DRENPA-3360 file (N, C-alpha, C; in nm, 2 decimals, always signed):
BEGIN
1 = MSWRSVAW = -0.99/-0.07/+0.57/-0.86/-0.11/+0.52/-0.77/+0.01/+0.52 ~ -0.66/+0.00/+0.59/-0.56/+0.11/+0.59/-0.47/+0.10/+0.47 ~ -0.43/+0.21/+0.42/-0.34/+0.21/+0.30/-0.20/+0.16/+0.34 ~ -0.17/+0.17/+0.47/-0.04/+0.12/+0.52/-0.03/-0.03/+0.52 ~ -0.15/-0.10/+0.53/-0.15/-0.24/+0.54/-0.17/-0.31/+0.41 ~ -0.16/-0.23/+0.30/-0.19/-0.29/+0.17/-0.07/-0.27/+0.08 ~ -0.03/-0.37/+0.00/+0.07/-0.35/-0.10/+0.01/-0.37/-0.23 ~ +0.02/-0.27/-0.32/-0.04/-0.27/-0.45/+0.05/-0.35/-0.54;
9 = RGRESNTK = +0.00/-0.42/-0.63/+0.08/-0.51/-0.72/+0.07/-0.46/-0.86 ~ -0.05/-0.41/-0.90/-0.06/-0.37/-1.04/-0.21/-0.35/-1.07 ~ -0.23/-0.30/-1.19/-0.37/-0.28/-1.23/-0.38/-0.31/-1.38 ~ -0.50/-0.35/-1.41/-0.53/-0.38/-1.55/-0.66/-0.30/-1.59 ~ -0.67/-0.25/-1.71/-0.78/-0.17/-1.74/-0.86/-0.23/-1.86 ~ -0.98/-0.20/-1.86/-1.06/-0.24/-1.98/-1.11/-0.11/-2.05 ~ -1.19/-0.11/-2.15/-1.22/+0.01/-2.22/-1.33/+0.09/-2.15 ~ -1.40/+0.04/-2.05/-1.50/+0.12/-1.98/-1.45/+0.20/-1.86;
17 = GIYNILYR = -1.32/+0.21/-1.84/-1.27/+0.28/-1.73/-1.28/+0.20/-1.60 ~ -1.30/+0.07/-1.60/-1.30/-0.01/-1.49/-1.16/-0.08/-1.47 ~ -1.10/-0.06/-1.36/-0.97/-0.12/-1.33/-0.98/-0.23/-1.24 ~ -0.90/-0.34/-1.27/-0.88/-0.45/-1.18/-0.75/-0.43/-1.10 ~ -0.76/-0.41/-0.97/-0.64/-0.38/-0.89/-0.60/-0.51/-0.81 ~ -0.48/-0.55/-0.82/-0.43/-0.66/-0.74/-0.36/-0.61/-0.62 ~ -0.38/-0.66/-0.50/-0.32/-0.61/-0.38/-0.31/-0.72/-0.28 ~ -0.23/-0.70/-0.17/-0.21/-0.79/-0.06/-0.22/-0.72/+0.07;
25 = YILALNDD = -0.27/-0.78/+0.17/-0.27/-0.73/+0.31/-0.14/-0.78/+0.37 ~ -0.05/-0.68/+0.41/+0.09/-0.72/+0.45/+0.11/-0.72/+0.60 ~ +0.02/-0.68/+0.68/+0.04/-0.67/+0.82/+0.07/-0.81/+0.89 ~ +0.02/-0.91/+0.83/+0.03/-1.04/+0.89/+0.18/-1.10/+0.89 ~ +0.27/-1.03/+0.82/+0.40/-1.09/+0.80/+0.50/-1.07/+0.92 ~ +0.47/-0.97/+1.01/+0.57/-0.93/+1.11/+0.63/-1.04/+1.19 ~ +0.55/-1.13/+1.24/+0.60/-1.24/+1.33/+0.68/-1.34/+1.26 ~ +0.64/-1.38/+1.14/+0.71/-1.49/+1.07/+0.84/-1.44/+1.01;
33 = IVKSELII = +0.85/-1.31/+0.98/+0.97/-1.26/+0.92/+1.08/-1.27/+1.03 ~ +1.05/-1.24/+1.15/+1.15/-1.25/+1.26/+1.19/-1.39/+1.28 ~ +1.10/-1.49/+1.26/+1.13/-1.63/+1.28/+1.19/-1.70/+1.16 ~ +1.20/-1.63/+1.05/+1.24/-1.69/+0.92/+1.39/-1.72/+0.91 ~ +1.43/-1.80/+0.81/+1.57/-1.83/+0.79/+1.65/-1.70/+0.75 ~ +1.58/-1.61/+0.70/+1.65/-1.48/+0.66/+1.71/-1.42/+0.78 ~ +1.65/-1.42/+0.89/+1.70/-1.36/+1.02/+1.79/-1.46/+1.09 ~ +1.74/-1.58/+1.11/+1.81/-1.68/+1.19/+1.94/-1.73/+1.13;
41 = NHKADLSQ = +1.94/-1.77/+1.00/+2.05/-1.83/+0.94/+2.07/-1.77/+0.80 ~ +2.12/-1.64/+0.80/+2.14/-1.58/+0.67/+2.27/-1.61/+0.60 ~ +2.27/-1.60/+0.47/+2.39/-1.64/+0.39/+2.49/-1.53/+0.39 ~ +2.62/-1.56/+0.37/+2.73/-1.47/+0.37/+2.75/-1.41/+0.23 ~ +2.73/-1.49/+0.13/+2.75/-1.44/-0.01/+2.63/-1.36/-0.06 ~ +2.66/-1.25/-0.13/+2.56/-1.15/-0.17/+2.45/-1.21/-0.26 ~ +2.49/-1.29/-0.36/+2.40/-1.35/-0.45/+2.31/-1.45/-0.38 ~ +2.37/-1.53/-0.29/+2.29/-1.63/-0.21/+2.19/-1.55/-0.11;
49 = LCEQYHTT = +2.24/-1.44/-0.05/+2.16/-1.37/+0.04/+2.04/-1.31/-0.04 ~ +2.06/-1.25/-0.16/+1.95/-1.20/-0.24/+1.85/-1.31/-0.28 ~ +1.90/-1.42/-0.31/+1.81/-1.53/-0.34/+1.73/-1.58/-0.22 ~ +1.80/-1.59/-0.11/+1.73/-1.62/+0.02/+1.63/-1.52/+0.06 ~ +1.66/-1.39/+0.04/+1.57/-1.28/+0.07/+1.44/-1.30/-0.02 ~ +1.46/-1.32/-0.15/+1.35/-1.33/-0.24/+1.26/-1.45/-0.21 ~ +1.32/-1.57/-0.19/+1.24/-1.69/-0.16/+1.17/-1.68/-0.03 ~ +1.24/-1.62/+0.07/+1.17/-1.61/+0.20/+1.05/-1.52/+0.20;
57 = LKTLLDKH = +1.07/-1.40/+0.14/+0.96/-1.31/+0.13/+0.85/-1.36/+0.04 ~ +0.88/-1.42/-0.07/+0.78/-1.47/-0.16/+0.70/-1.58/-0.08 ~ +0.76/-1.67/-0.01/+0.70/-1.78/+0.06/+0.60/-1.72/+0.17 ~ +0.65/-1.62/+0.24/+0.57/-1.56/+0.35/+0.45/-1.48/+0.29 ~ +0.48/-1.41/+0.18/+0.36/-1.34/+0.12/+0.26/-1.43/+0.07 ~ +0.30/-1.54/+0.00/+0.20/-1.64/-0.05/+0.13/-1.71/+0.07 ~ +0.19/-1.72/+0.18/+0.13/-1.79/+0.30/+0.03/-1.70/+0.37 ~ +0.07/-1.57/+0.39/-0.01/-1.48/+0.48/-0.09/-1.38/+0.40;
65 = ALVRSKSI = -0.03/-1.33/+0.29/-0.09/-1.22/+0.22/-0.12/-1.26/+0.08 ~ -0.23/-1.33/+0.06/-0.27/-1.38/-0.07/-0.30/-1.26/-0.16 ~ -0.28/-1.28/-0.29/-0.31/-1.17/-0.38/-0.46/-1.17/-0.40 ~ -0.52/-1.05/-0.38/-0.66/-1.03/-0.39/-0.69/-0.93/-0.51 ~ -0.80/-0.94/-0.57/-0.84/-0.86/-0.68/-0.96/-0.78/-0.64 ~ -0.96/-0.66/-0.69/-1.07/-0.57/-0.67/-1.09/-0.48/-0.79 ~ -1.22/-0.47/-0.83/-1.25/-0.39/-0.95/-1.30/-0.25/-0.90 ~ -1.25/-0.15/-0.96/-1.29/-0.01/-0.93/-1.32/+0.06/-1.06;
73 = KIKPPAPW = -1.41/+0.16/-1.05/-1.44/+0.24/-1.17/-1.38/+0.38/-1.14 ~ -1.30/+0.43/-1.23/-1.25/+0.56/-1.22/-1.35/+0.66/-1.27 ~ -1.39/+0.76/-1.18/-1.49/+0.86/-1.22/-1.42/+0.98/-1.26 ~ -1.47/+1.06/-1.36/-1.41/+1.19/-1.39/-1.43/+1.28/-1.28 ~ -1.34/+1.38/-1.26/-1.35/+1.48/-1.15/-1.47/+1.57/-1.17 ~ -1.52/+1.62/-1.06/-1.64/+1.71/-1.07/-1.60/+1.83/-1.15 ~ -1.68/+1.88/-1.24/-1.64/+2.00/-1.32/-1.62/+2.13/-1.24 ~ -1.69/+2.14/-1.13/-1.68/+2.26/-1.05/-1.56/+2.26/-0.95;
81 = MSPEIINT = -1.49/+2.14/-0.94/-1.37/+2.13/-0.85/-1.25/+2.19/-0.92 ~ -1.22/+2.31/-0.89/-1.10/+2.38/-0.95/-0.98/+2.37/-0.86 ~ -0.86/+2.40/-0.91/-0.74/+2.40/-0.83/-0.75/+2.50/-0.71 ~ -0.82/+2.61/-0.74/-0.84/+2.71/-0.63/-0.92/+2.66/-0.52 ~ -1.03/+2.58/-0.55/-1.11/+2.52/-0.45/-1.03/+2.42/-0.37 ~ -0.96/+2.34/-0.44/-0.88/+2.23/-0.37/-0.78/+2.30/-0.28 ~ -0.71/+2.40/-0.32/-0.61/+2.47/-0.24/-0.68/+2.53/-0.11 ~ -0.79/+2.59/-0.13/-0.87/+2.65/-0.02/-0.91/+2.54/+0.08;
89 = KVRRRYLE = -0.95/+2.43/+0.03/-0.99/+2.32/+0.13/-0.87/+2.27/+0.20 ~ -0.75/+2.26/+0.14/-0.63/+2.21/+0.20/-0.59/+2.31/+0.31 ~ -0.60/+2.44/+0.28/-0.56/+2.55/+0.37/-0.66/+2.54/+0.49 ~ -0.79/+2.52/+0.47/-0.89/+2.52/+0.57/-0.86/+2.40/+0.67 ~ -0.83/+2.28/+0.61/-0.80/+2.17/+0.70/-0.67/+2.19/+0.78 ~ -0.57/+2.26/+0.72/-0.45/+2.29/+0.79/-0.48/+2.38/+0.91 ~ -0.56/+2.49/+0.89/-0.59/+2.58/+0.99/-0.68/+2.51/+1.10 ~ -0.76/+2.42/+1.06/-0.85/+2.35/+1.15/-0.76/+2.26/+1.25;
97 = RIWRKLRT = -0.66/+2.20/+1.19/-0.57/+2.12/+1.27/-0.50/+2.20/+1.38 ~ -0.45/+2.32/+1.33/-0.39/+2.41/+1.43/-0.49/+2.45/+1.54 ~ -0.61/+2.49/+1.50/-0.71/+2.53/+1.59/-0.74/+2.42/+1.70 ~ -0.75/+2.29/+1.65/-0.78/+2.18/+1.74/-0.66/+2.16/+1.84 ~ -0.54/+2.18/+1.79/-0.42/+2.16/+1.87/-0.41/+2.27/+1.98 ~ -0.44/+2.40/+1.94/-0.41/+2.51/+2.03/-0.54/+2.55/+2.10 ~ -0.66/+2.53/+2.04/-0.79/+2.57/+2.10/-0.79/+2.72/+2.14 ~ -0.75/+2.80/+2.04/-0.76/+2.94/+2.06/-0.86/+3.01/+1.98;
% end
């Protein structure tokens, strides 16, 4: 699951640190948006256009990208993972990308 293909809607928590996340897969919308009334026959008045925009997108989302629920547990960070270690790992990955690009 790519993060670019997911739209987060919200989360609910319980007392045990388990979160219920609501999300939609949004990649399926591209074709129908182009064929929708929003593109073909859009309204001239701003308030009507906003209403048309809202109803068209809501209809397409409900048709193609149903709301799904997923439960995740938030874990506490590892006690040994300090900001210094995180910065060092970020720097290492940066230098590794440069090395792969230049091969020197």
